C-alpha positions as CSV (number, residue, x, y, z in Angstrom):
1,M,105.2,-53.7,-100.3
2,R,105.0,-50.8,-102.8
3,R,102.9,-53.1,-105.1
4,L,100.4,-53.7,-102.4
5,F,100.2,-50.0,-101.8
6,F,100.1,-48.9,-105.5
7,I,97.2,-51.4,-106.6
8,P,94.6,-50.2,-104.2
9,L,95.5,-46.6,-104.8
10,S,95.1,-47.2,-108.6
11,I,91.7,-48.8,-107.9
12,L,90.6,-46.0,-105.7
13,I,91.7,-43.3,-108.2
14,V,89.8,-45.2,-111.1
15,L,86.7,-45.4,-109.0
16,A,86.9,-41.8,-107.9
17,C,87.6,-40.4,-111.3
18,K,84.7,-42.6,-112.8
19,N,82.4,-40.4,-115.0
20,R,79.2,-39.8,-113.0
21,T,76.7,-38.0,-115.0
22,E,73.2,-37.3,-113.7
23,V,70.6,-36.5,-116.1
24,V,69.2,-33.3,-115.1
25,E,66.4,-32.0,-117.4
26,N,66.3,-28.1,-117.5
27,T,63.9,-26.7,-119.9
28,G,65.5,-23.3,-119.4
29,E,62.4,-21.0,-119.2
30,E,59.8,-22.0,-116.8
31,T,56.4,-21.9,-118.4
32,Y,53.3,-21.3,-116.3
33,E,49.8,-21.6,-117.4
34,L,47.6,-18.8,-116.1
35,N,43.9,-19.6,-115.4
36,A,41.9,-16.3,-116.2
37,E,38.5,-18.1,-115.5
38,K,39.1,-17.9,-111.6
39,W,39.8,-14.2,-111.8
40,P,37.1,-11.8,-110.7
41,N,35.0,-10.1,-113.2
42,K,35.2,-6.3,-113.7
43,Q,33.1,-4.1,-111.7
44,V,30.1,-2.7,-113.8
45,V,30.1,1.1,-114.2
46,N,26.7,2.6,-114.1
47,S,25.3,4.5,-117.2
48,L,25.9,8.0,-115.5
49,A,29.6,7.4,-115.0
50,M,29.9,5.6,-118.2
51,D,28.6,8.7,-120.1
52,V,31.4,10.8,-118.7
53,L,34.0,8.1,-119.0
54,K,33.3,7.5,-122.8
55,D,34.7,10.9,-123.6
56,W,37.9,10.5,-121.5
57,D,40.3,8.9,-124.4
58,E,43.1,7.9,-122.0
59,F,40.6,5.9,-119.8
60,Q,39.3,4.2,-122.9
61,S,42.9,3.3,-123.9
62,F,43.4,2.1,-120.5
63,E,40.4,-0.1,-120.4
64,T,41.4,-1.7,-123.8
65,S,44.7,-2.5,-122.3
66,F,43.1,-4.1,-119.2
67,E,40.8,-6.3,-121.4
68,A,44.1,-8.0,-122.6
69,L,44.7,-9.4,-119.2
70,Y,41.9,-11.8,-119.9
71,R,43.5,-13.1,-123.0
72,V,47.0,-14.0,-121.5
73,E,48.0,-17.6,-121.5
74,N,51.5,-17.6,-119.8
75,K,53.8,-15.5,-117.7
76,D,55.6,-13.9,-120.7
77,D,52.2,-12.6,-122.0
78,L,51.4,-11.5,-118.6
79,G,54.5,-9.5,-118.2
80,L,54.2,-7.7,-121.5
81,T,50.4,-6.9,-120.7
82,I,51.5,-5.5,-117.1
83,D,54.2,-3.4,-118.7
84,D,51.6,-2.0,-121.2
85,L,49.1,-1.5,-118.3
86,I,51.7,0.5,-116.4
87,E,52.4,2.8,-119.4
88,K,48.8,3.2,-119.8
89,Q,48.2,3.9,-116.2
90,K,50.9,6.6,-116.4
91,E,49.2,8.3,-119.3
92,L,46.0,8.2,-117.5
93,A,47.4,9.7,-114.5
94,A,48.9,12.5,-116.4
95,S,45.7,13.2,-118.3
96,T,43.0,15.8,-117.7
97,Y,40.4,14.2,-115.5
98,P,36.8,14.9,-116.1
99,E,35.7,17.5,-113.6
100,V,33.4,15.1,-111.6
101,F,36.2,12.5,-111.4
102,D,39.0,15.0,-110.6
103,I,38.9,14.1,-106.9
104,P,41.4,12.5,-104.4
105,Q,39.2,9.3,-104.0
106,I,39.6,8.4,-107.8
107,K,43.3,9.2,-107.8
108,S,44.1,7.4,-104.7
109,R,42.5,4.2,-106.0
110,Q,44.4,4.6,-109.2
111,K,47.7,4.6,-107.3
112,V,46.8,1.5,-105.2
113,F,46.1,-0.3,-108.6
114,L,49.4,0.9,-110.0
115,T,51.1,-0.5,-106.7
116,Y,49.5,-4.0,-107.4
117,L,50.7,-3.8,-111.0
118,H,54.2,-3.2,-109.8
119,K,53.7,-6.2,-107.3
120,I,52.9,-8.5,-110.2
121,K,55.8,-7.3,-112.2
122,G,58.0,-8.0,-109.1
123,D,56.5,-11.5,-108.9
124,L,57.3,-12.2,-112.5
125,H,60.8,-11.0,-112.2
126,Y,61.7,-13.1,-109.2
127,R,59.8,-16.0,-110.7
128,L,57.2,-16.2,-107.9
129,N,53.7,-17.3,-108.4
130,P,51.6,-14.2,-109.3
131,D,48.2,-15.5,-108.5
132,E,47.8,-13.8,-105.2
133,S,48.9,-10.4,-106.6
134,I,46.6,-10.9,-109.6
135,I,43.8,-11.3,-107.3
136,Q,44.6,-8.3,-105.2
137,M,45.2,-6.2,-108.5
138,F,41.6,-7.0,-109.6
139,E,40.2,-6.0,-106.1
140,A,41.9,-2.8,-106.4
141,Y,40.7,-2.3,-110.0
142,N,37.2,-3.0,-109.1
143,A,37.4,-0.6,-106.2
144,F,38.6,2.0,-108.6
145,R,35.8,1.4,-111.1
146,N,33.3,1.3,-108.2
147,Q,34.4,4.7,-107.0
148,F,33.1,6.1,-110.3
149,N,29.6,4.8,-109.4
150,V,29.9,5.9,-105.7
151,T,30.9,9.5,-107.1
152,M,28.0,9.6,-109.5
153,N,25.5,8.5,-107.0
154,N,26.6,10.8,-104.3
155,T,24.1,13.7,-104.4
156,L,25.4,15.2,-101.2
157,D,26.7,18.8,-101.8
158,T,30.0,19.1,-99.8
159,N,30.0,22.9,-100.2
160,L,27.0,22.9,-97.8
161,I,28.6,20.8,-95.3
162,L,31.7,23.0,-95.2
163,E,30.0,26.3,-94.8
C-alpha cells in the first residue's frame, strides 16, 4: 500500500519540479525612434522683432538649444535636450528682457512653454509616449514666438486708453 502511494507521489514531485524555463527577451532599455518630420515648424519672427531679439544673448542661446530638438533620434537624446532647454529657459527668465518685450504676455507664454518641457520630462521619466506632449510644447513655443510679432505690430498706445 505504501508503495502504491509512494510511486505516484514521486512522479508528481518530479513533474512539479521539472525545470520550466520560458525565454523572455528583455533588451533592458526601451528604445524609441522619434520622428521629427511630423513636428510643426517654428513660427517665423518678423524682421522688426528679430532686430530686437538679435541683441538678447540669452534668447539666442535658448534658440540654439531649441534647434537641437530637430536633431534628436531617441528618447535618451530627447531627455538630454529637454534638460538643456529647461536650464536655458531658466537663464532666459532670469535675464533682462528688452524693454519692448518686458511685458506679461511674453513672460506668461514662456512659463507655459516651460510647463510643457516639464510634461515631456515626466513622460520620459515614466516611460510614456511623449509625442502628444511634444506637439503641445511646439504649439506653446510657436505662441511664444508669435507674441513677439504681435507685440511689434501693435501700434496702439495703451497709455492713451488708460487715461
